[in-house]
C-alpha positions as CSV (number, residue, x, y, z in Angstrom):
1,M,-74.6,61.7,-0.9
2,K,-74.0,58.2,-2.2
3,R,-70.5,59.2,-3.4
4,F,-69.7,60.7,0.0
5,I,-70.7,57.5,1.8
6,Q,-68.4,55.5,-0.6
7,F,-65.5,57.9,0.1
8,C,-66.0,57.6,3.8
9,T,-66.0,53.8,3.6
10,L,-62.8,53.8,1.6
11,F,-61.2,56.3,4.0
12,C,-62.1,54.1,7.0
13,I,-60.7,51.0,5.4
14,L,-57.4,52.8,4.6
15,T,-57.3,54.1,8.1
16,V,-57.7,50.6,9.6
17,N,-55.1,49.1,7.3
18,L,-52.6,51.8,8.2
19,A,-53.2,51.3,11.9
20,L,-52.7,47.5,11.5
21,G,-49.5,48.2,9.5
22,A,-48.2,50.5,12.3
23,C,-48.9,47.8,14.8
24,T,-47.0,45.2,12.7
25,L,-44.0,47.5,12.4
26,E,-44.0,48.2,16.1
27,S,-44.2,44.5,16.9
28,S,-41.3,43.6,14.6
29,S,-39.1,46.3,16.0
30,V,-39.1,44.7,19.5
31,A,-38.8,41.0,18.3
32,V,-35.9,39.0,19.8
33,Q,-33.0,39.2,17.3
34,P,-30.8,36.1,16.8
35,A,-27.6,36.2,18.7
36,E,-24.8,38.0,16.9
37,T,-22.5,35.5,15.1
38,I,-19.0,36.2,14.0
39,Q,-18.3,34.6,10.6
40,P,-14.6,34.6,9.6
41,P,-13.6,36.3,6.3
42,Q,-13.1,34.0,3.4
43,S,-9.3,33.7,3.9
44,D,-9.6,32.4,7.5
45,L,-10.8,28.9,6.5
46,E,-9.6,26.7,3.7
47,A,-10.4,23.2,2.5
48,I,-7.9,21.0,0.7
49,L,-9.2,18.1,-1.3
50,Q,-7.1,15.1,-2.3
51,V,-8.1,12.1,-4.5
52,P,-6.2,9.5,-6.5
53,T,-5.4,10.6,-10.0
54,T,-6.7,7.4,-11.6
55,L,-9.1,4.6,-10.5
56,P,-10.7,1.6,-12.1
57,D,-14.5,1.7,-12.6
58,G,-16.4,0.0,-9.8
59,D,-13.8,1.0,-7.2
60,S,-14.4,3.3,-4.2
61,V,-13.5,6.9,-4.7
62,E,-11.9,8.0,-1.5
63,L,-11.6,11.7,-1.0
64,E,-9.5,13.2,1.8
65,F,-10.9,16.5,3.1
66,T,-8.7,18.8,5.2
67,L,-10.1,21.9,6.9
68,I,-7.5,24.5,7.9
69,N,-7.8,27.5,10.2
70,H,-5.6,30.4,8.9
71,S,-6.8,32.9,11.5
72,E,-4.9,34.1,14.5
73,T,-7.6,32.9,16.9
74,G,-9.2,29.5,17.7
75,L,-12.4,28.8,15.8
76,Y,-15.3,26.5,16.6
77,V,-16.5,25.3,13.2
78,L,-19.8,23.5,12.7
79,K,-19.2,20.2,11.0
80,W,-22.5,20.2,9.2
81,Y,-22.4,19.9,5.4
82,T,-18.7,19.1,5.4
83,P,-17.0,15.6,5.1
84,L,-16.2,16.0,8.8
85,E,-19.7,14.6,9.4
86,G,-19.7,12.3,6.4
87,L,-22.0,12.7,3.4
88,A,-25.3,14.0,4.7
89,G,-26.2,16.4,1.9
90,E,-25.1,17.7,-1.5
91,I,-21.7,19.2,-0.5
92,F,-19.8,18.5,-3.7
93,R,-20.4,19.5,-7.3
94,I,-19.1,16.7,-9.5
95,E,-19.0,16.6,-13.3
96,R,-18.0,14.0,-15.7
97,D,-16.5,15.4,-18.9
98,G,-18.5,18.6,-18.2
99,Q,-21.8,16.8,-17.3
100,V,-23.1,17.3,-13.8
101,I,-23.5,14.1,-11.7
102,P,-26.5,14.3,-9.4
103,Y,-26.2,13.7,-5.7
104,Q,-27.9,10.4,-4.7
105,G,-27.1,10.3,-1.0
106,I,-29.0,11.0,2.2
107,L,-30.4,14.4,3.2
108,A,-30.1,15.0,6.9
109,T,-32.9,16.6,9.0
110,R,-31.4,19.2,11.3
111,I,-32.2,20.4,14.8
112,T,-30.3,23.0,16.9
113,P,-26.7,21.9,16.8
114,P,-25.3,20.5,20.1
115,P,-21.7,21.6,21.2
116,E,-20.3,18.2,19.9
117,A,-21.4,19.2,16.4
118,Y,-18.5,21.7,16.4
119,V,-14.8,21.1,16.0
120,L,-12.3,23.4,17.6
121,L,-9.4,24.5,15.3
122,E,-6.6,26.4,17.0
123,P,-4.7,29.0,14.9
124,G,-3.0,27.1,12.1
125,E,-4.5,23.8,13.1
126,S,-6.3,21.5,10.6
127,V,-8.6,18.5,10.8
128,S,-9.1,15.8,8.1
129,A,-11.7,13.2,7.2
130,E,-12.2,10.7,4.3
131,V,-15.4,10.0,2.5
132,D,-16.2,7.5,-0.3
133,L,-17.8,9.7,-3.0
134,A,-19.0,6.6,-4.9
135,T,-21.6,5.9,-2.1
136,A,-23.5,9.1,-3.1
137,Y,-22.4,9.9,-6.7
138,D,-22.3,7.7,-9.8
139,F,-18.8,7.0,-10.9
140,S,-19.7,3.9,-13.0
141,K,-18.8,5.4,-16.4
142,S,-15.3,6.0,-17.6
143,G,-14.1,9.6,-18.0
144,E,-12.6,12.5,-16.2
145,Y,-14.4,13.7,-13.1
146,T,-14.0,17.1,-11.5
147,I,-14.8,17.5,-7.9
148,E,-15.6,20.8,-6.2
149,F,-16.5,21.4,-2.6
150,L,-19.5,23.6,-2.0
151,S,-19.2,26.1,0.9
152,P,-22.1,25.3,3.3
153,S,-25.1,27.6,3.2
154,I,-26.3,26.4,6.6
155,S,-23.4,26.5,9.1
156,H,-21.8,28.4,11.8
157,V,-18.4,29.6,13.2
158,A,-17.8,30.8,16.8
159,R,-14.8,32.0,18.6
160,T,-16.0,30.8,22.0
161,E,-18.4,28.2,23.3
162,A,-20.7,31.0,24.4
163,E,-21.0,32.1,20.8
164,M,-22.2,28.7,19.6
165,A,-25.6,28.6,17.9
166,R,-28.6,28.4,20.2
167,T,-31.3,28.1,17.5
168,L,-31.4,27.3,13.8
169,N,-31.9,31.0,13.2
170,D,-28.3,31.6,14.3
171,L,-27.0,29.6,11.3
172,G,-26.0,30.9,7.9
173,P,-23.5,30.5,5.1
174,V,-19.8,30.1,5.8
175,Q,-17.2,30.5,3.1
176,I,-14.7,27.7,2.9
177,P,-12.7,28.2,-0.3
178,S,-11.0,25.2,-2.0
179,K,-9.5,24.1,-5.3
180,R,-11.1,21.6,-7.6
181,V,-9.5,18.2,-8.0
182,S,-10.0,15.6,-10.7
183,V,-9.9,11.8,-11.0
184,T,-9.9,9.7,-14.1
185,I,-12.1,6.6,-14.0
186,A,-10.9,3.9,-16.5
187,S,-12.0,0.4,-17.2
188,A,-9.8,-2.5,-16.0
189,S,-9.0,-3.3,-19.6
190,D,-7.8,0.2,-20.2
191,L,-5.6,0.1,-17.1
192,S,-4.0,-3.2,-18.0
193,V,-2.4,-1.6,-21.1
194,R,-2.2,2.0,-20.0
195,W,1.2,2.3,-18.2
196,T,4.7,1.1,-18.9
197,P,6.8,0.4,-15.7
198,A,8.4,3.9,-16.0
199,E,5.0,5.5,-16.4
200,A,3.6,3.6,-13.4
201,A,6.5,4.6,-11.2
202,E,6.0,8.2,-12.1
203,M,2.3,7.9,-11.4
204,I,3.0,6.4,-8.0
205,R,5.5,9.2,-7.1
206,G,3.1,11.8,-8.2
207,Y,0.4,10.4,-6.0
208,L,2.9,10.3,-3.1
209,R,3.9,13.9,-3.7
210,S,0.2,15.0,-3.4
211,Q,-0.5,12.9,-0.4
212,K,2.7,13.0,1.7
213,P,5.0,15.7,0.2
214,D,7.3,15.6,3.3
215,L,7.9,11.8,3.0
216,V,9.0,11.5,-0.7
217,A,12.7,11.3,0.2
218,N,12.0,8.7,2.9
219,V,9.8,6.7,0.6
220,E,12.7,6.5,-2.0
221,M,15.0,5.2,0.8
222,A,12.3,2.7,1.9
223,E,12.0,1.4,-1.7
224,E,15.7,1.0,-1.9
225,V,15.8,-1.0,1.3
226,T,12.9,-3.2,0.3
227,R,14.6,-4.1,-3.0
228,S,17.9,-4.8,-1.4
229,Y,16.3,-7.0,1.2
230,V,14.3,-9.0,-1.4
231,E,17.4,-9.4,-3.5
232,A,19.5,-10.6,-0.5
233,L,16.8,-13.2,0.3
234,H,16.7,-14.6,-3.2
235,N,20.5,-14.6,-3.4
236,G,20.7,-16.6,-0.2
237,E,22.6,-13.8,1.5
238,V,21.1,-14.2,5.0
239,G,23.6,-11.9,6.7
240,S,22.9,-9.1,4.3
241,A,19.2,-9.5,4.7
242,Y,19.5,-9.7,8.5
243,R,21.4,-6.4,8.6
244,L,18.6,-4.7,6.7
245,L,16.1,-5.5,9.5
246,A,15.0,-2.8,11.8
247,E,17.1,-2.4,15.0
248,E,14.1,-3.3,17.1
249,V,13.6,-6.6,15.3
250,R,17.3,-7.5,15.5
251,S,17.3,-6.9,19.2
252,R,14.7,-9.6,19.6
253,Q,16.0,-12.2,17.2
254,S,19.6,-13.4,16.5
255,Q,20.9,-14.0,13.0
256,E,20.8,-17.8,13.7
257,E,17.1,-17.6,14.7
258,Y,16.4,-15.5,11.6
259,A,18.1,-18.0,9.4
260,S,15.9,-20.8,10.9
261,F,12.9,-18.7,10.3
262,L,13.7,-18.2,6.6
263,K,14.1,-22.0,6.1
264,A,10.5,-22.4,7.3
265,D,9.2,-19.9,4.7
266,P,6.7,-21.7,2.5
267,N,7.7,-19.5,-0.5
268,S,11.4,-20.5,-0.3
269,G,10.9,-23.0,-3.2
270,V,10.4,-20.2,-5.8
271,I,13.8,-18.5,-5.2
272,E,15.4,-19.8,-8.3
273,K,12.5,-18.4,-10.5
274,Y,12.6,-14.8,-9.2
275,E,12.6,-12.1,-11.9
276,G,12.0,-8.8,-10.1
277,L,10.0,-6.7,-7.8
278,E,7.4,-3.9,-8.4
279,I,6.2,-1.6,-5.7
280,C,2.6,-0.7,-6.5
281,E,1.4,1.5,-3.6
282,Y,2.4,2.9,-0.2
283,Q,0.5,3.4,3.0
284,F,1.5,5.5,6.0
285,G,1.1,4.7,9.7
286,D,1.9,6.1,13.0
287,K,5.5,6.9,14.2
288,G,6.9,7.1,10.7
289,L,5.8,3.6,9.6
290,V,5.8,3.2,5.8
291,T,4.2,0.2,4.2
292,A,5.3,-0.8,0.7
293,I,2.9,-3.1,-1.2
294,G,3.5,-4.8,-4.5
295,L,4.3,-7.9,-6.5
296,L,7.3,-10.3,-6.7
297,H,7.6,-11.4,-10.3
298,Y,8.4,-15.1,-10.9
299,E,8.6,-17.2,-14.0
300,G,5.5,-19.0,-13.0
301,G,3.5,-16.0,-11.8
302,D,3.4,-13.2,-9.3
303,I,3.2,-13.1,-5.5
304,Y,1.8,-10.2,-3.5
305,F,4.0,-8.8,-0.8
306,V,3.8,-6.3,2.1
307,S,6.9,-4.7,3.5
308,N,6.6,-2.6,6.7
309,L,9.6,-0.3,7.3
310,V,10.5,2.0,10.1
311,E,13.2,4.7,10.4
312,G,15.9,4.0,12.9
313,P,18.9,5.9,14.2
314,E,20.7,8.3,11.8
315,K,17.7,8.0,9.4
316,A,18.5,4.4,8.6
317,W,15.5,2.5,7.4
318,G,14.9,-1.1,8.3
319,I,12.5,-3.9,7.6
320,Y,10.0,-4.2,10.5
321,K,7.9,-6.9,8.9
322,F,7.8,-8.6,5.5
323,Y,5.3,-11.2,4.3
324,T,3.9,-12.6,1.1
325,D,0.6,-14.0,-0.1
326,S,0.1,-15.7,-3.4
327,E,-3.7,-15.3,-3.2
328,V,-4.0,-11.5,-3.0
329,E,-3.2,-8.7,-5.5
330,P,-3.0,-4.9,-5.1
331,K,-5.6,-2.6,-6.6
332,L,-5.4,-2.2,-10.3
333,W,-5.0,1.5,-10.2
334,A,-1.8,1.2,-8.2
335,G,0.2,0.4,-11.3
336,C,0.9,-3.3,-11.0
337,L,-0.5,-4.2,-14.4
338,F,1.9,-2.9,-17.0
339,E,1.9,-2.9,-20.8
340,G,2.8,-6.3,-22.1
341,Q,1.7,-8.3,-19.0
């Protein structure tokens, strides 16, 4: 009789558990499901990373991130955990000579993303942003650093505004493939003896090809115009220098006014000691503006110069603005410190 009572007790317990389990299953089957989201296949989105090839230790490590939509439809992409929102989480895997560099930046707390947290990319369209990796990762030691973008595990892609996430449950991983890039961090003393002038020129051109492949030919012309302009100034050939000015500048200033301006130049006293020119880096602005930055070498030292050039009619480049400063020098990585200097 005692065994029968124990068996009945066990049977009742099992019966109650099964009944509760059935209720649980029934309840979950009618729960509100997250809105259906459409995530693009891996090939629809692509990220391109660009960094300088070499930098001195202690300098900022600027990385340009470009997100491209390869699909045939417009996509609303959540900017979370990409450089499009800055550095708000561990979105890169960085190694120095094979050793992982830990992330030391902020970790954002998330709420349901508002519409402005998305960026619209039409078919074939791209969007770019720059971040300084040195603000969140330790680049203080010399070595070769590899940088890999990590596809976000909490993100979202929608094809219409109606498909945007309404709760955090709508979010999930989004594949954004990209290729690794690398940058070499060297001490200033290493950089001062690292390059010959020819090696520095090739480094600069390699950087230009990676940053602005469509402008390489224009940059070479801009370099030629800058050199010709500086040589004309130091040879006292005012007419030749004036003809190398941009058409817009010549329309506002006569050659006589230009000659008077040159006479007032505070650096005119060093003309006889001029030894050459080195262009150290380039910058690119709106409307085809190219800025060449470098050093004028003199017997008694170097002077920093900036040359702004614009493309005129028939692809003729002209000097829009040229100025010097004896107190400022370009970045060491740009190649202005050569072997033997």
